[in-house]
Structure formats: C-alpha cells, structure tokens
C-alpha positions in Angstrom: -20.3 15.2 -51.2 -20.0 18.2 -53.5 -17.3 20.7 -53.0 -17.9 24.5 -53.1 -16.7 24.9 -56.6 -19.0 22.2 -58.0 -21.9 23.8 -56.2 -21.0 27.2 -57.7 -20.8 25.7 -61.2 -24.2 24.0 -60.7 -25.7 27.3 -59.6 -24.4 29.0 -62.6 -25.9 26.3 -64.8 -29.3 26.6 -63.3 -29.4 30.4 -62.9 -31.1 32.0 -65.9 -29.1 35.2 -65.4 -25.9 33.4 -66.6 -25.4 33.3 -70.4 -23.7 30.4 -72.1 -20.5 32.5 -72.2 -20.7 33.3 -68.5 -21.1 29.5 -67.7 -18.1 28.7 -70.0 -16.0 31.3 -68.2 -17.0 30.0 -64.7 -16.1 26.5 -65.8 -12.7 27.6 -67.2 -11.9 29.5 -64.0 -12.8 26.5 -61.9 -10.7 24.2 -64.1 -7.8 26.6 -63.9 -8.0 26.8 -60.2 -8.1 23.0 -59.8 -5.1 22.8 -62.2 -3.1 25.2 -59.9 -4.2 23.1 -56.9 -2.9 19.9 -58.5 0.3 21.5 -59.6 0.8 22.8 -56.1 0.3 19.3 -54.7 2.8 17.9 -57.2 5.4 20.5 -56.4 4.9 19.9 -52.7 5.5 16.2 -53.2 8.6 16.9 -55.3 10.1 19.1 -52.6 9.3 16.5 -50.0 11.0 13.8 -52.1 14.1 15.9 -52.7 14.4 16.8 -49.0 14.0 13.2 -48.1 16.8 12.2 -50.5 19.0 15.0 -49.2 18.4 13.8 -45.6 19.2 10.2 -46.5 22.4 11.3 -48.2 23.5 13.5 -45.3 22.6 10.8 -42.7 24.5 8.1 -44.7 27.6 10.3 -44.9 27.5 10.9 -41.1 27.0 7.2 -40.4 29.7 6.1 -42.8 32.1 8.6 -41.2 31.2 7.3 -37.7 31.7 3.7 -38.8 35.1 4.5 -40.4 36.3 6.3 -37.3 35.2 3.4 -35.1 37.1 0.9 -37.3 40.2 3.1 -37.4 40.4 3.6 -33.6 
C-alpha cells in the first residue's frame, strides 16, 4: 500500500505541469521529511533506552538498600 507522500510524488511525475526541477524539489522535500521522521524515531528510542537504564539504576539502588537494611536488622 502506498503512503500519501509516494502518491504525491507519483502525481508530480505524471503531471505535465511539473517541470523536471519541480519534480526534483518535491522528491527532495519528501526525502527530507522522511529523514526527519527517522531521526525523530531514533531520538525517541534513545530517550526510552536512557529512561529505562535510569529506572533500572534507581530500582536496583532501592532494592539494594532494602536488602541491606533487612540483613542489618
């Protein structure tokens, strides 16, 4: 199934009103947009991974403190 951007690019290719330069610009804009989408997904994953590591570190500190207090009492 084709996404909207691919359909737009195909319309630009088949429309005689678009010059070669117009088609190139449409293609570059679509490529740039997809690049920003990919970078956004990558940063979202990086933030998720760092938050997970921070959660694990915090949880392990709390658990270790609880185990120490249990052994000391």
